[in-house]
N, C-alpha and C positions, 0 to 999 in steps of 0.2 A: 510442577505447577504450570498451568497454561499461561500463555502470553498472547497479547493482542497487538497487532500492527495496525495503527489507525492513521489513515492518510486523508488529508483534505487537499484537493487538487483543483487548479483552475487551468484548463486546457485552452491554449491560444492557437495551436496549429494541429488540427486533428489528423491531417495526413502524416505528419512527422510522428505524432504521438502513437499512431498505429503501429509503428515499429516497437514501441514499448509494450503496447497491449499484446503484440504477437509473442514477445519473448518472456515477459515477466511471469505469466502463469506457470510456465515450466520451472522457473527458478523457485517459485513458492512451493510447488509440488515436490521438488527435489528435497526441500527442507521440511516437508510435512505440513506446509501451510494450506489452510482451507479458507476459501472466501466465505464470510458470513454476510457481508454486504458489499455491493460493488455498483456504485451509481445509485439509481433508483430514486424514489420520491423522498424528499427531505423537507422537514419543517423546523425552522430555527425558532426555538422558544425563548431563549435568552442570549444576549450578546449579538454582536454584528457578524453576519456570515463573512468568512474570509475567503473561502473557495467553494464553488457550487457542487463539486463532485466529492463524495465521501466513500471511503473504502475501509472495511474492517476485515482483517485476516487473522485467523486463529492458528497458533502454533502450540505444539505440545510442551514447549519450554521457552523461557526467556532466552536461553543460550542459542536455541535453534533459530529464533526470530532474528537475533543479532547476527548469527552466522550467515543467514540468508541475505541480510542486507549487505554484508561485507563480501559476499561470495562473488567470484568472477562472473557467474551466470547472471546474478541480479545486476551487477555493475554494468554488464554489457547491455542489459535492457534499459537501465537508467540513463545510459548515454543517449538513447533515442529521445528521452524525455527532456534533455537539456535544450533550452531554447524553444521548446514546444509547450511547456507547462510550468507552472509554479506549484510546488508541493510543500506541504508541512507534513512530516512523518514522525510519529512517536511510537515507541514500543512500550506497552504497559503490562506489567506482571499481574496475572489474575490472583484471585483470592483462593485460599484453600476451601474445599467444599466440606 
């Protein structure tokens, strides 16, 4: 069953965050992750926006999504995000089709 990594991000230091953007896509690809949305136009319909940047990544399974997050490859990328952005990240299991 597919799983979705959903992140809401507020970038405060774009230069430093560039290191994250350079490394993270390779980590996602290594675990079968595919971007469905990355930045782009957003309209908040309910609730207060917490972070202006939104990202959705699809994985073939919940376990793959979790393995990606905890992987050395992703954690190396995430180190570049520390102090450069505030993120809320959640992994959600999809529904059977």
